[in-house]
C-alpha positions as CSV (number, residue, x, y, z in Angstrom):
1,X,121.8,125.1,109.8
2,X,123.2,126.0,106.0
3,X,123.1,122.6,103.8
4,X,126.7,123.1,103.3
5,X,127.2,123.4,106.7
6,X,125.3,120.3,107.7
7,X,127.4,118.1,105.6
8,X,130.6,119.2,106.8
9,X,129.5,118.7,110.9
10,X,128.4,115.5,110.2
11,X,129.3,113.8,113.1
12,X,130.6,109.8,112.8
13,X,127.6,107.7,113.8
14,X,128.7,104.9,116.4
15,X,128.1,101.1,115.9
16,X,124.1,100.3,116.8
17,X,124.6,97.6,119.1
18,X,122.5,95.0,118.6
19,X,122.0,92.3,121.0
20,X,120.1,89.6,119.6
21,X,121.2,85.8,119.0
22,X,121.5,84.5,115.6
23,X,118.5,81.6,116.7
24,X,118.8,78.8,114.2
25,X,115.7,77.9,112.5
26,X,115.0,75.0,114.9
27,X,115.1,77.1,118.1
28,X,113.1,79.9,116.4
29,X,110.0,77.6,115.4
30,X,109.9,76.6,119.0
31,X,106.4,75.1,118.1
32,X,107.8,72.7,115.8
33,X,105.1,73.0,113.6
34,X,104.8,71.6,110.0
35,X,105.6,67.7,108.8
36,X,108.6,66.2,110.1
37,X,109.9,62.5,110.2
38,X,111.1,61.8,113.4
39,X,115.0,60.8,114.6
40,X,114.0,56.5,112.9
41,X,112.7,57.8,109.9
42,X,110.0,55.4,111.2
43,X,107.2,58.0,112.0
44,X,106.3,61.5,110.9
45,X,104.9,64.2,113.4
46,X,102.3,66.8,111.9
47,X,101.9,69.9,113.6
48,X,99.7,72.7,113.3
49,X,97.7,75.9,115.2
50,X,94.4,77.2,114.9
51,X,93.3,78.9,117.9
52,X,89.4,78.5,117.0
53,X,88.9,75.4,115.3
54,X,86.7,72.7,116.8
55,X,87.9,69.8,115.0
56,X,91.1,69.1,112.1
57,X,91.8,66.4,109.9
58,X,94.8,65.3,108.1
59,X,94.2,64.0,104.7
60,X,97.1,62.0,103.6
61,X,97.1,60.5,99.5
62,X,99.4,58.8,97.6
63,X,99.5,61.0,94.8
64,X,99.0,65.2,94.3
65,X,96.2,65.3,92.1
66,X,92.6,63.9,90.8
67,X,92.9,61.3,94.0
68,X,91.1,60.3,97.2
69,X,93.0,60.6,100.4
70,X,94.1,57.1,101.4
71,X,94.4,57.9,104.9
72,X,92.4,60.3,107.4
73,X,93.5,60.7,110.9
74,X,91.7,63.2,113.7
75,X,94.4,65.5,115.4
76,X,94.4,66.1,119.3
77,X,94.2,69.7,120.0
78,X,97.5,70.4,122.9
79,X,99.4,73.2,124.6
80,X,99.0,76.7,123.1
81,X,96.3,75.5,120.4
82,X,98.3,73.0,118.4
83,X,97.2,70.4,117.0
84,X,99.0,67.2,116.6
85,X,99.1,63.8,115.3
86,X,101.6,61.1,114.6
87,X,101.7,59.1,111.9
88,X,103.4,55.8,111.1
89,X,105.2,55.6,108.0
90,X,104.5,52.1,107.9
91,X,100.8,52.2,108.4
92,X,100.8,54.8,105.2
93,X,103.0,51.9,103.5
94,X,99.9,49.8,104.4
95,X,97.7,51.8,102.2
96,X,99.6,52.0,99.4
97,X,101.7,55.2,99.9
98,X,105.1,54.0,98.7
99,X,106.2,57.5,97.5
100,X,106.2,60.4,98.4
101,X,103.9,61.6,101.3
102,X,100.8,64.2,100.7
103,X,98.9,65.7,103.0
104,X,96.5,68.8,103.5
105,X,93.7,69.7,106.2
106,X,90.2,70.0,106.6
107,X,88.7,72.3,109.5
108,X,85.6,72.6,111.3
109,X,84.6,75.6,113.8
110,X,81.8,77.6,115.3
111,X,81.0,78.5,111.8
112,X,80.7,75.2,110.3
113,X,80.6,72.6,112.9
114,X,81.6,68.8,113.1
115,X,78.8,66.6,112.1
116,X,79.4,63.0,112.3
117,X,76.5,63.4,109.0
118,X,79.3,65.2,107.1
119,X,80.6,63.5,103.9
120,X,82.7,65.6,101.2
121,X,80.5,67.8,99.3
122,X,77.6,67.5,101.7
123,X,76.4,71.0,103.6
124,X,75.6,69.2,107.0
125,X,77.1,71.0,109.9
126,X,77.1,74.4,107.8
127,X,75.6,77.5,109.8
128,X,77.6,80.4,107.9
129,X,80.3,81.4,105.5
130,X,82.1,83.5,108.3
131,X,80.3,84.5,111.9
132,X,80.6,87.6,113.9
133,X,84.3,86.9,114.8
134,X,85.2,86.5,111.5
135,X,85.4,82.7,110.9
136,X,85.5,81.0,107.9
137,X,85.9,77.1,108.4
138,X,84.6,75.1,105.4
139,X,85.3,71.2,106.0
140,X,84.8,71.1,101.6
141,X,87.6,72.6,101.6
142,X,91.6,71.4,101.6
143,X,94.4,73.3,103.6
144,X,97.7,73.4,103.0
145,X,99.9,73.1,105.9
146,X,101.6,77.2,106.3
147,X,104.6,75.4,107.4
148,X,104.2,72.8,104.8
149,X,108.4,72.8,103.2
150,X,106.9,72.1,99.9
151,X,103.5,72.0,97.7
152,X,102.5,69.7,94.9
153,X,101.4,72.3,92.3
154,X,99.1,75.3,92.2
155,X,95.7,75.4,93.1
156,X,94.7,76.6,89.1
157,X,96.9,74.4,86.7
158,X,97.4,72.9,82.9
159,X,95.6,70.5,84.4
160,X,92.7,72.6,86.6
161,X,91.4,75.7,85.3
162,X,88.3,76.5,87.6
163,X,89.4,78.5,91.1
164,X,85.7,78.4,92.0
165,X,86.3,74.3,93.5
166,X,88.0,76.2,96.7
167,X,85.4,79.2,97.0
168,X,83.2,79.8,100.1
169,X,79.9,81.4,99.4
170,X,76.7,79.7,98.4
171,X,77.4,78.8,95.1
172,X,80.6,77.4,95.8
173,X,80.8,76.1,99.2
174,X,79.6,73.1,99.1
175,X,82.3,72.2,96.1
176,X,85.2,69.4,97.3
177,X,88.2,70.7,96.2
178,X,90.0,67.6,97.7
179,X,91.2,66.0,94.6
180,X,91.9,69.4,93.2
181,X,93.8,71.2,95.8
182,X,97.5,71.6,96.5
183,X,99.0,69.1,99.0
184,X,101.7,69.7,101.6
185,X,104.6,67.5,101.3
186,X,106.9,66.2,103.8
187,X,110.7,66.2,103.3
188,X,113.3,64.5,105.0
189,X,115.8,66.6,106.5
190,X,119.2,66.3,104.2
191,X,122.8,68.1,104.4
192,X,123.5,69.6,101.3
193,X,125.9,72.4,100.6
194,X,124.9,76.0,100.9
195,X,128.6,76.5,100.1
196,X,130.1,79.4,102.3
197,X,128.1,82.4,102.6
198,X,129.6,85.6,102.0
199,X,130.5,87.8,104.8
200,X,131.3,91.2,103.1
201,X,129.6,94.4,104.6
202,X,126.5,95.7,102.7
203,X,128.1,98.9,102.0
204,X,130.6,96.8,99.4
205,X,127.6,95.7,97.5
206,X,126.3,96.0,94.1
207,X,122.4,94.8,93.8
208,X,121.5,93.2,91.0
209,X,117.9,92.8,91.1
210,X,115.5,90.1,88.5
211,X,112.8,87.9,87.8
212,X,114.5,84.4,88.1
213,X,112.6,83.0,85.5
214,X,113.8,86.0,83.4
215,X,117.1,85.8,83.9
216,X,118.1,82.4,81.4
217,X,114.7,82.0,79.3
218,X,116.3,84.0,76.2
219,X,119.5,82.5,77.1
220,X,121.3,80.2,74.3
221,X,124.3,79.6,75.9
222,X,121.8,77.7,78.7
223,X,121.1,74.1,77.9
224,X,117.1,74.6,76.3
225,X,115.7,72.4,79.5
226,X,117.4,74.1,82.4
227,X,116.2,77.5,81.0
228,X,113.8,79.8,83.4
229,X,115.5,77.3,86.2
230,X,117.3,77.3,89.7
231,X,119.3,75.1,87.7
232,X,119.6,77.6,84.9
233,X,120.3,80.7,86.8
234,X,122.8,78.7,88.6
235,X,124.9,78.7,85.9
236,X,124.5,82.9,85.1
237,X,127.0,83.2,87.9
238,X,130.1,83.6,86.4
239,X,128.9,86.1,83.9
240,X,126.9,88.3,86.8
241,X,130.4,88.2,88.9
242,X,132.2,89.0,85.8
243,X,129.5,92.3,85.2
244,X,131.0,93.3,89.0
245,X,127.8,92.3,91.1
246,X,127.7,91.1,94.7
247,X,124.3,90.0,95.2
248,X,121.4,88.7,93.0
249,X,117.8,89.7,94.1
250,X,115.3,87.5,92.8
251,X,112.0,88.4,92.6
252,X,110.0,86.4,94.8
253,X,110.6,82.7,94.5
254,X,108.2,81.3,97.3
255,X,105.1,79.4,95.9
256,X,103.5,81.0,93.9
257,X,100.4,80.4,91.1
258,X,101.7,80.5,88.1
259,X,101.8,77.0,86.6
260,X,99.0,78.7,84.5
261,X,100.9,81.1,82.5
262,X,101.4,80.3,78.7
263,X,97.9,78.3,79.1
264,X,97.2,80.4,75.5
265,X,99.8,81.3,73.7
266,X,100.4,84.3,71.7
267,X,97.1,85.5,74.0
268,X,96.2,88.6,73.2
269,X,95.1,89.3,76.8
270,X,98.0,88.1,79.0
271,X,96.5,87.0,82.5
272,X,99.9,85.4,83.7
273,X,101.7,86.4,87.5
274,X,104.8,86.4,85.8
275,X,106.5,88.3,89.1
276,X,104.9,86.8,91.6
277,X,103.6,88.9,94.1
278,X,100.9,86.3,95.6
279,X,102.2,84.0,97.7
280,X,101.0,80.5,98.1
281,X,103.1,78.8,100.5
282,X,106.3,80.8,102.8
283,X,108.9,77.9,103.1
284,X,108.2,76.2,99.8
285,X,110.3,77.3,97.0
286,X,108.1,78.1,93.4
287,X,108.1,74.1,91.8
288,X,107.0,76.2,88.5
289,X,111.8,77.4,88.6
290,X,112.8,73.9,89.1
291,X,113.9,71.9,86.1
292,X,113.4,68.5,89.3
293,X,109.8,68.5,89.8
294,X,110.3,65.4,92.1
295,X,109.4,65.7,96.1
296,X,112.0,67.7,97.4
297,X,113.3,68.6,93.3
298,X,112.8,72.7,94.0
299,X,115.0,73.0,97.4
300,X,117.7,70.8,96.3
301,X,117.7,72.4,92.9
302,X,117.8,76.1,95.1
303,X,119.9,75.0,97.1
304,X,122.8,74.1,94.6
305,X,122.0,77.2,92.9
306,X,122.5,79.2,96.0
307,X,125.9,77.3,96.5
308,X,126.7,78.2,92.8
309,X,126.5,82.3,93.7
310,X,127.8,81.4,97.1
311,X,131.3,79.9,95.2
312,X,131.7,83.0,93.4
313,X,131.1,85.6,96.0
314,X,128.2,86.3,95.5
315,X,125.2,87.2,98.1
316,X,121.4,85.6,97.1
317,X,118.8,88.1,98.5
318,X,115.2,87.1,97.8
319,X,111.9,89.4,98.1
320,X,109.1,87.8,100.0
321,X,105.5,89.2,99.9
322,X,104.1,89.2,104.3
323,X,101.9,92.2,103.4
324,X,99.2,89.8,101.8
325,X,98.9,86.9,100.2
326,X,98.1,84.6,97.5
327,X,94.2,83.5,98.8
328,X,92.9,86.8,98.3
329,X,90.6,89.0,99.0
330,X,86.9,89.0,98.0
331,X,85.6,88.4,94.9
332,X,82.3,88.6,93.7
333,X,79.5,86.9,91.6
334,X,76.0,86.6,93.1
335,X,77.6,86.3,96.3
336,X,78.6,89.6,96.5
337,X,81.8,90.1,98.8
338,X,81.4,87.0,101.1
339,X,83.2,84.5,98.4
340,X,86.4,84.1,99.6
341,X,88.9,81.5,98.7
342,X,89.6,79.2,101.5
343,X,93.5,77.7,100.4
344,X,95.2,77.2,103.9
345,X,95.7,80.6,106.6
346,X,92.1,82.0,106.0
347,X,90.3,78.3,106.5
348,X,92.6,77.2,109.7
349,X,92.3,80.8,111.7
350,X,90.9,84.0,109.4
351,X,91.5,86.5,112.4
352,X,94.5,85.1,113.3
353,X,96.3,85.6,110.2
354,X,94.4,88.0,108.5
355,X,93.8,92.3,109.6
356,X,89.6,92.3,109.5
357,X,87.7,95.4,109.2
358,X,85.7,96.3,112.3
359,X,82.8,93.6,112.2
360,X,85.0,91.3,111.6
361,X,83.1,90.5,107.9
362,X,85.7,91.1,105.6
363,X,88.9,91.4,104.7
364,X,91.1,94.9,105.8
365,X,93.3,95.8,102.9
366,X,95.5,99.1,102.5
367,X,98.1,97.1,99.9
368,X,95.4,97.3,97.2
369,X,96.4,93.9,96.0
370,X,94.5,91.6,98.7
371,X,94.1,91.4,102.1
372,X,96.0,92.8,104.9
373,X,98.1,89.8,107.1
374,X,97.9,89.9,110.4
375,X,101.2,91.2,110.9
376,X,100.6,92.5,114.8
377,X,99.8,89.2,115.4
378,X,102.2,86.9,117.6
379,X,100.8,84.1,115.7
380,X,101.1,85.6,112.3
381,X,104.7,87.0,112.7
382,X,106.0,83.2,114.4
383,X,104.8,82.2,110.7
384,X,106.7,85.2,109.4
385,X,109.8,84.9,111.5
386,X,109.9,81.0,111.2
387,X,109.5,81.2,107.6
388,X,113.0,84.1,107.1
389,X,114.9,81.4,109.3
390,X,114.0,78.2,107.8
391,X,115.5,80.5,104.1
392,X,118.2,81.9,105.6
393,X,119.4,78.2,107.7
394,X,118.4,75.5,105.6
395,X,117.9,77.4,102.3
396,X,121.2,79.0,102.5
397,X,119.8,83.0,101.5
398,X,121.8,86.0,102.7
399,X,119.0,88.5,102.4
400,X,115.2,89.1,102.3
401,X,113.7,92.4,100.4
402,X,110.6,92.9,102.1
403,X,107.2,94.1,99.6
404,X,105.5,96.7,101.3
405,X,107.5,97.0,104.2
406,X,105.1,99.3,106.3
407,X,102.4,96.8,106.8
408,X,105.3,95.0,108.7
409,X,105.2,98.0,111.2
410,X,101.7,98.1,111.6
411,X,100.3,98.1,115.4
412,X,96.4,98.0,114.6
413,X,95.2,94.3,114.3
414,X,91.5,95.4,113.2
415,X,90.1,97.7,110.6
416,X,93.3,100.4,110.6
417,X,96.8,100.8,109.4
418,X,99.3,101.9,111.7
419,X,102.9,102.3,111.1
420,X,105.0,103.0,114.7
421,X,108.5,101.8,114.3
422,X,108.9,102.5,117.9
423,X,106.9,99.8,118.8
424,X,108.4,96.6,120.2
425,X,105.9,94.7,119.3
426,X,105.7,94.9,116.1
427,X,107.1,92.9,112.7
428,X,110.0,95.4,112.2
429,X,111.1,94.8,115.3
430,X,110.5,91.5,116.2
431,X,112.6,90.2,112.7
432,X,115.8,92.7,114.1
433,X,115.8,90.8,117.5
434,X,115.1,87.3,115.9
435,X,117.7,87.4,112.8
436,X,120.3,89.6,113.6
437,X,121.0,92.3,110.7
438,X,124.8,92.4,109.2
439,X,127.2,93.9,111.1
440,X,128.0,97.6,109.3
441,X,131.9,96.4,108.8
442,X,130.2,92.7,107.7
443,X,130.0,89.8,109.3
444,X,127.4,87.2,109.4
445,X,123.9,87.8,109.9
446,X,121.2,89.0,107.3
447,X,120.6,92.1,105.1
448,X,117.2,93.2,105.7
449,X,116.0,95.8,102.9
450,X,112.7,97.3,103.0
451,X,110.2,98.7,100.4
452,X,109.2,101.7,102.6
453,X,105.8,102.4,101.5
454,X,101.9,100.4,100.3
455,X,99.4,101.4,98.4
456,X,97.3,102.9,100.6
457,X,97.1,104.2,104.4
458,X,96.0,106.6,106.8
459,X,97.6,110.0,107.1
460,X,100.2,109.4,104.7
461,X,102.1,106.9,107.0
462,X,102.0,104.3,104.3
463,X,105.3,106.2,102.6
464,X,108.3,105.7,105.0
465,X,111.3,106.3,103.2
466,X,113.7,106.9,106.3
467,X,111.2,105.8,108.6
468,X,112.1,102.5,109.7
469,X,113.6,101.3,112.7
470,X,117.8,100.3,113.2
471,X,118.7,97.4,111.2
472,X,116.6,98.0,108.5
473,X,117.7,99.1,104.8
474,X,115.3,100.6,102.4
475,X,114.7,101.5,98.8
476,X,115.2,104.3,98.7
477,X,112.2,106.3,96.2
478,X,113.5,110.0,97.4
479,X,116.7,109.4,95.5
480,X,115.0,107.7,92.4
481,X,112.9,110.6,92.1
482,X,115.3,113.4,92.4
483,X,117.8,112.3,90.1
484,X,114.8,111.7,88.0
485,X,113.6,114.9,88.2
486,X,117.2,116.2,87.5
487,X,117.4,114.5,84.5
488,X,114.2,114.4,82.9
489,X,112.2,117.6,84.5
490,X,114.0,120.6,84.9
491,X,112.0,123.3,84.2
492,X,108.6,121.8,85.3
493,X,110.2,120.0,89.0
494,X,112.1,122.0,90.8
495,X,115.1,120.4,92.3
496,X,117.7,122.1,93.9
497,X,122.2,121.1,94.1
498,X,121.1,120.6,98.0
499,X,118.5,118.0,97.0
500,X,121.4,116.0,94.6
501,X,124.4,116.1,97.1
502,X,121.9,114.7,99.5
503,X,121.5,111.7,97.3
504,X,124.4,111.2,95.7
505,X,126.5,111.4,99.5
506,X,124.1,108.9,101.2
507,X,120.5,110.3,101.7
508,X,122.2,111.3,106.0
509,X,119.2,113.8,105.7
510,X,116.8,110.4,105.7
511,X,118.5,108.3,108.1
512,X,121.8,109.9,110.1
513,X,119.0,111.0,112.7
514,X,117.5,107.8,113.4
515,X,121.4,106.1,113.8
516,X,121.3,104.7,110.3
517,X,124.3,104.6,107.6
518,X,124.4,105.4,103.8
519,X,124.9,102.0,103.1
520,X,121.2,101.9,104.4
521,X,120.0,103.6,101.4
522,X,119.5,101.3,98.3
523,X,120.0,103.6,95.8
524,X,117.3,102.6,92.6
525,X,117.0,104.3,89.8
526,X,114.3,101.8,88.2
527,X,112.9,98.8,89.4
528,X,111.1,96.0,88.5
529,X,108.3,98.2,88.9
530,X,108.0,100.9,86.3
531,X,110.1,101.7,83.2
532,X,113.3,99.7,82.3
533,X,116.4,102.2,82.5
534,X,116.5,102.5,79.0
535,X,112.1,103.3,78.7
536,X,112.4,105.7,81.2
537,X,114.8,108.3,79.0
538,X,112.8,107.2,76.0
539,X,109.4,107.2,76.7
540,X,107.7,110.0,77.9
541,X,104.4,108.4,79.1
542,X,103.4,104.6,80.0
543,X,102.5,102.5,77.1
544,X,100.8,99.2,78.5
545,X,97.5,98.7,75.9
546,X,100.2,97.2,73.0
547,X,99.9,94.2,71.9
548,X,101.3,90.6,73.0
549,X,104.2,90.2,73.7
550,X,104.3,94.0,74.9
551,X,101.1,93.8,76.6
552,X,98.7,94.7,77.4
553,X,98.8,95.2,81.2
554,X,96.8,97.3,83.3
555,X,97.7,99.6,86.0
556,X,100.8,101.3,86.1
557,X,102.2,104.6,87.4
558,X,100.9,108.3,85.4
559,X,104.0,109.6,87.5
560,X,107.1,108.6,85.7
561,X,108.8,111.8,86.0
562,X,110.6,110.2,82.4
563,X,111.3,112.3,78.9
564,X,112.5,110.9,75.3
565,X,115.3,113.2,74.9
566,X,113.4,114.6,71.9
567,X,113.2,111.3,70.9
568,X,117.5,111.1,69.7
569,X,118.6,107.8,70.7
570,X,122.0,109.7,70.7
571,X,120.5,112.0,73.5
572,X,119.2,108.7,74.9
573,X,121.9,106.8,75.8
574,X,123.6,109.5,77.0
575,X,121.1,110.4,80.0
576,X,121.1,105.9,80.3
577,X,125.0,107.1,81.5
578,X,124.6,109.4,83.4
579,X,121.7,107.6,85.4
580,X,123.6,104.8,85.7
581,X,126.6,106.4,87.0
582,X,124.6,109.3,89.2
583,X,123.2,105.5,90.9
584,X,127.2,103.8,90.6
585,X,129.2,106.6,91.6
586,X,126.4,107.6,95.3
587,X,127.2,106.8,98.7
588,X,124.6,104.1,99.6
589,X,123.8,100.1,97.8
590,X,123.1,100.4,94.8
591,X,120.4,98.2,92.6
592,X,119.8,97.4,89.4
593,X,117.6,95.9,87.8
594,X,118.1,93.2,85.4
595,X,118.6,94.3,81.6
596,X,119.5,97.8,82.7
597,X,123.3,96.9,81.9
598,X,122.3,96.0,78.1
599,X,119.9,99.1,77.8
600,X,116.9,96.6,78.2
601,X,113.5,98.4,76.7
602,X,110.2,96.9,77.2
603,X,108.9,99.7,74.8
604,X,107.2,102.2,77.1
605,X,105.3,99.5,79.5
606,X,105.7,100.3,83.3
607,X,103.7,97.4,84.8
608,X,104.2,94.1,83.1
609,X,103.8,92.2,85.9
610,X,101.9,89.9,83.6
611,X,103.5,89.1,80.7
612,X,105.4,86.1,80.7
613,X,107.1,86.4,77.2
614,X,110.4,87.2,75.2
615,X,110.1,90.6,75.3
616,X,110.0,90.3,79.4
617,X,113.2,88.0,79.4
618,X,116.6,89.5,79.3
619,X,117.6,89.7,76.1
620,X,121.3,88.5,75.5
621,X,121.6,89.4,71.9
622,X,122.9,92.7,71.7
623,X,123.8,95.3,69.4
624,X,127.3,97.5,69.6
625,X,125.5,100.3,71.5
626,X,124.4,97.9,73.6
627,X,127.6,96.0,74.3
628,X,129.1,99.7,74.7
629,X,126.4,100.2,77.5
630,X,127.2,96.3,79.2
631,X,130.8,97.4,79.3
632,X,130.5,101.2,80.5
633,X,128.6,99.5,83.5
634,X,130.8,97.3,84.0
635,X,134.0,99.6,84.1
636,X,131.7,101.6,86.8
637,X,131.0,98.9,88.9
638,X,134.9,97.8,89.1
639,X,135.6,101.8,89.7
640,X,133.3,102.2,92.4
641,X,134.8,98.4,93.6
642,X,138.7,99.7,93.8
643,X,137.6,102.7,95.7
644,X,136.3,102.5,98.9
645,X,135.9,106.5,99.3
646,X,132.5,105.9,97.2
647,X,131.5,103.5,99.8
648,X,131.7,104.8,103.3
649,X,130.6,102.8,106.3
650,X,129.2,106.5,107.7
651,X,128.8,109.7,106.5
652,X,131.3,112.1,104.8
653,X,133.1,113.7,107.9
654,X,134.4,112.2,110.7
655,X,136.1,113.4,113.7
656,X,139.9,112.9,114.8
657,X,141.7,112.2,118.0
658,X,141.3,116.0,119.3
659,X,136.9,116.6,118.4
660,X,138.3,118.1,115.0
661,X,135.9,117.6,112.3
662,X,137.8,116.0,109.4
663,X,135.9,117.2,106.4
664,X,136.1,113.9,103.9
665,X,133.9,115.4,101.3
666,X,133.7,119.0,99.6
667,X,131.2,120.7,97.1
668,X,132.0,123.6,94.4
669,X,129.8,125.5,91.8
670,X,131.4,125.6,88.6
671,X,133.6,128.1,89.1
672,X,135.4,126.4,91.7
673,X,134.2,128.2,94.9
674,X,132.9,126.4,97.7
675,X,128.7,125.7,97.2
676,X,127.2,127.5,100.3
677,X,123.6,127.1,101.4
678,X,122.2,130.3,98.7
679,X,123.9,128.2,96.1
680,X,122.2,124.9,97.3
681,X,118.3,125.9,97.6
682,X,118.3,127.6,94.3
683,X,116.4,125.6,91.9
684,X,118.0,127.8,89.3
685,X,121.4,125.9,89.7
686,X,121.9,123.1,87.7
687,X,125.8,122.1,88.0
688,X,127.1,121.0,90.8
689,X,130.4,119.6,91.4
690,X,132.3,117.5,95.2
691,X,135.9,116.6,95.6
692,X,136.0,112.9,98.4
693,X,139.3,112.7,100.0
694,X,140.4,109.7,99.3
695,X,143.1,109.2,102.6
696,X,141.2,108.8,105.0
697,X,139.5,105.1,103.2
698,X,143.1,104.0,102.4
699,X,142.0,104.6,99.0
700,X,144.8,104.3,95.5
701,X,143.7,108.2,94.4
702,X,144.1,110.5,97.0
703,X,140.8,112.5,95.3
704,X,138.0,112.0,93.4
705,X,136.3,114.6,91.9
706,X,132.6,114.5,89.8
707,X,130.9,117.1,88.0
708,X,127.6,117.3,86.9
709,X,126.0,119.6,84.3
710,X,122.2,120.0,84.1
711,X,122.4,122.4,82.1
712,X,121.8,121.5,77.8
713,X,125.0,123.4,77.2
714,X,128.5,123.5,77.9
715,X,129.3,124.7,81.9
716,X,133.2,125.5,82.5
717,X,134.5,123.7,85.8
718,X,137.2,125.2,87.7
719,X,139.0,121.9,89.3
720,X,140.0,122.0,92.6
721,X,143.5,121.2,94.9
722,X,144.3,117.6,93.7
723,X,146.4,116.9,96.9
724,X,150.1,117.7,97.1
725,X,152.0,116.9,93.8
726,X,148.9,115.6,92.3
727,X,146.8,116.2,88.9
728,X,143.5,115.8,87.6
729,X,143.2,112.5,85.2
730,X,139.6,111.6,83.3
731,X,138.2,108.2,83.8
732,X,134.9,109.2,82.6
733,X,133.3,111.8,80.7
734,X,129.2,110.6,79.4
735,X,128.9,113.3,76.4
736,X,128.1,112.2,73.0
737,X,131.5,113.0,71.9
738,X,132.8,110.4,74.3
739,X,130.2,107.6,73.4
740,X,131.8,104.1,72.5
741,X,133.7,101.2,74.1
742,X,136.1,103.8,76.4
743,X,133.8,106.4,77.8
744,X,135.0,104.5,80.8
745,X,138.9,104.3,80.8
746,X,140.3,101.0,82.0
747,X,142.8,102.0,85.1
748,X,146.3,103.0,84.0
749,X,144.3,105.1,80.8
750,X,143.3,107.6,82.3
751,X,143.9,111.2,80.1
752,X,145.9,113.7,82.1
753,X,144.0,116.9,82.8
754,X,145.6,119.2,84.8
755,X,146.3,120.3,88.3
756,X,144.2,122.9,90.5
757,X,142.1,125.7,88.8
758,X,142.3,124.1,85.0
759,X,139.6,124.6,83.8
760,X,137.2,121.5,82.0
761,X,134.2,122.0,79.7
762,X,131.7,119.7,80.8
763,X,129.0,119.5,78.0
764,X,125.8,119.6,77.9
765,X,123.3,117.0,80.1
766,X,126.8,114.9,81.3
767,X,129.1,114.1,84.0
768,X,132.5,114.0,84.5
769,X,134.7,111.6,86.7
770,X,138.3,112.4,87.8
771,X,140.8,110.9,89.6
772,X,144.2,112.6,91.4
773,X,147.0,110.3,91.0
């Protein structure tokens, strides 16, 4: 089928019925795991899962760090491998627990049997660090409750920098971690408001991806004590709403190892965990981001921040990491690959929570960042779904972006990786069943966004752009790559007009056949992982070895499809305008990265995961060019919001009551003739235009016309019919002659261009936006 015919024959995709019931967190967590006060507040019930432990002890502490426990309790194993005990609050008060209740667990199993002579730091009962079944029990390691709602501190922190205390292996197995290890904190129930959740359809969203700390650390308008915190971020709600953002998507905010960041000022080799993709607990808001670090403070402050965004109609999405954990993979030393950290899941039930190699001796890893979480195991899935429900219901989050999400579609539990979206028992489909996605037209539900690739995999099935089940949206890496190559790699990489057309119109080639919609494509050109928008058009390659504060950073992609525009600053700004226009004028859900709107630069560092510095935080001391680009972005977002034709719920065609195809979008060659298959498929063609009929969308403009010239010199475009009695008016021209505060004009200030067959010269590598009125 010819590409133009394909576009004009796209039939309306009907609504997909998702029959799941939006269960509450309490209903989903039906094992009632975790530590909870009873209704009288007189007792605390502790419950934890382990199918392989032979003994579990609860240790309760009066302080979080540096002291021994004040009480120990042996748990009883009950139904479904749930271990539990009830502890009277009065009993804890009697032993000195007058404030927050801190706790952790010690566990024994087949590889380390219980011996009554065991004392902390001894090897009594030890058989092996790992047995033939993959068990890695070690009672010398105090373990975090996977269901703890907050944890007290990071394993490595300003007071304790030696992480070997948590390790197994001959050199470390007898080191007791109890006084140093993070503890769970028992929280009381609260009824704190998270405001009114926005019910806006995802098709109408504009996403702003940002590191929570980096959002405010350089912002002089925020009190110094609040910068880098949830409380500080809450004060940015008004500014983001003014920009036009409708979703703030935070990089991971679940507990991670980051307390030790910036221990050495102006470090020559920073080792910071700035991005936060090494989760230590899936329920607890990261304490480092809280101004109020008292017990319960991070949770209260996070909820107050959510309310602040909700009060401005902004959704809050969080980036979640369920493919691996902060316990990490094997590390070396004299014990070789046998050395693993035991912080939580691994010491409680290693084969349940982690996918292991076929001999059960090591973690299986196809993420490149640590052993795979065992996402096909029902118990591991329970924890994933329970924690998501907690963040949705108790914390107030509106959506989730899932890191390396193909791991959630894995159907293997031992030594392999196989993505199968049709497997009803995988984590992807279970999440959709139990946490119903938001309907296409808006309403209650969650927004589910997949990063649809993992670092490695077998048979190429780790890269799944377009391959996720109904209910899921995806970061569209094909959109990113096509736009980048069209702008920066013409003559090097063949890009056809047809490829661009698919991306402009919602990527029907990726999403339509499996029943999804244009808005399931989360369009982006840059993300936190890679170049900033400015650097994409200013750097020919990465420069990650530069000194503090811009680096050094290891890793980073070598294939960036970037170009410095011959090192001409004005051309770099024009390319950035084109990139932003590609993003915000395309069907789908657009995602900006924090600082894109002000041309933020990291001096060509494309992997600044470890750089928790002033250079990596958003910059608010901006020059005239940056202010102009911010205005450009703000007005472009406003134009998108004002024109529903740019935000279709279905692909750009429909069927009337008589079965006739109603064209809503038509593609044109520069000469004004309709683009045909031969034109679309020829990578020697670098200019394309399209007209969207706005009448069927209730648009204030009866038609929208967009022309892109990828050539280096001017191309004349013959304008199509604007509609009966209408003329074409210019909203935007990204050309250098039009650079400044009014590259996009405000509504009512558009310039008359003329009617049908008017010739408009589009300068080289520029884009033009017209409306009919």
